[in-house]
C-alpha positions, 0 to 999 in steps of 0.5 A: 624337770627332775634332777635325775633327768637333768643329770641323765646323758644326752643319749639317755634322754633321747632313749626316753623320748623314743620310749615315750613315742613308742608307748603313747599309743598303748591302751591305758590298761597295757600302760599299767602292765608295761610300767613294771618292765623297767625304770625307764618305762616307769619314767616314760609310759604316762608322759604322753597320756593326755586323755583319760576316759572313765567310761572306757576305763576298767582299771578305775571302775569297780561295779560302776563305782570309781576306785578313789585310791586307784584314781589318785595314783593314776592322776599322780602318774598322768599329770599331763592330762588335757582331756578328762571324760567322766560323764556319769555321776558315779564317776565323780564324788567330792573326793575325786573332784578335789583330786582333779583340782589337785593334780590336773593342772593342764586340763583343756577339756572336761566332760562331767556330771556335777550333780552331786558336787557342792558349789564350793568344791566347784569354785575351787576347781574353777579357781585353779583350773578354769583359766586353761579350760577351752571345752566343757560339757555338763552331762545330765544337767537336767537332773540338777536343781542347783544352777548356781554352781554352773555359773560359778564355774563359767565365771572362772573360764574366760578362754572357753570355746565350746560349752554344752548343756548350759542354761541362759541363766548361767550367763548372768551372775553379778553382771553378764558373763561374756566369754570372748572366745566362745565359738559354739554353745548348746543352751538347753532352754534356748527355745523356751523363749516365753519364759526367757525372753529377756535373757534370750535378748541379752544373750543374743545382744552380747554374742551377736 
């Protein structure tokens, strides 16, 4: 909590609370516009911005490419984001992924395409944000030849409940990666049992 906020009167804080509720259902584009109305709006307009969807966001996308400068400004403003949707590779670069690691410390759900992201950058994200993640959806996984970064990330996410577009081999690092809270998983190579029979049995035995 900022010093300025602590020094506000009770009535000022109550007005901020009301303002946050009134503004929370505005579209993201409208929030950007309304931010200019007053200092109170600047304080309140993004406090309850919990979801950011790049697929629907015209502010951050330019000709299907992400505007990295605008993206950093937005993440600085929206530090309570818990769900992030960026399903295409053009949504995510090394730089934008590092910005997520830097600013999105309350993430519980993420949908992303990490085909173009190197393993070390993925590791840094997992170390900083993995503990709180509950849902991960890897998009366009079939186009990525580097499987190691997926298991690298999963190792840092012990509280995952939902996991989509993974492979059986993602659960094998130095040992079997057991996720005790996992309730739902989509394994893309689950039915290729001829080539993955041992992995399949290991997976079933650990999650039976």
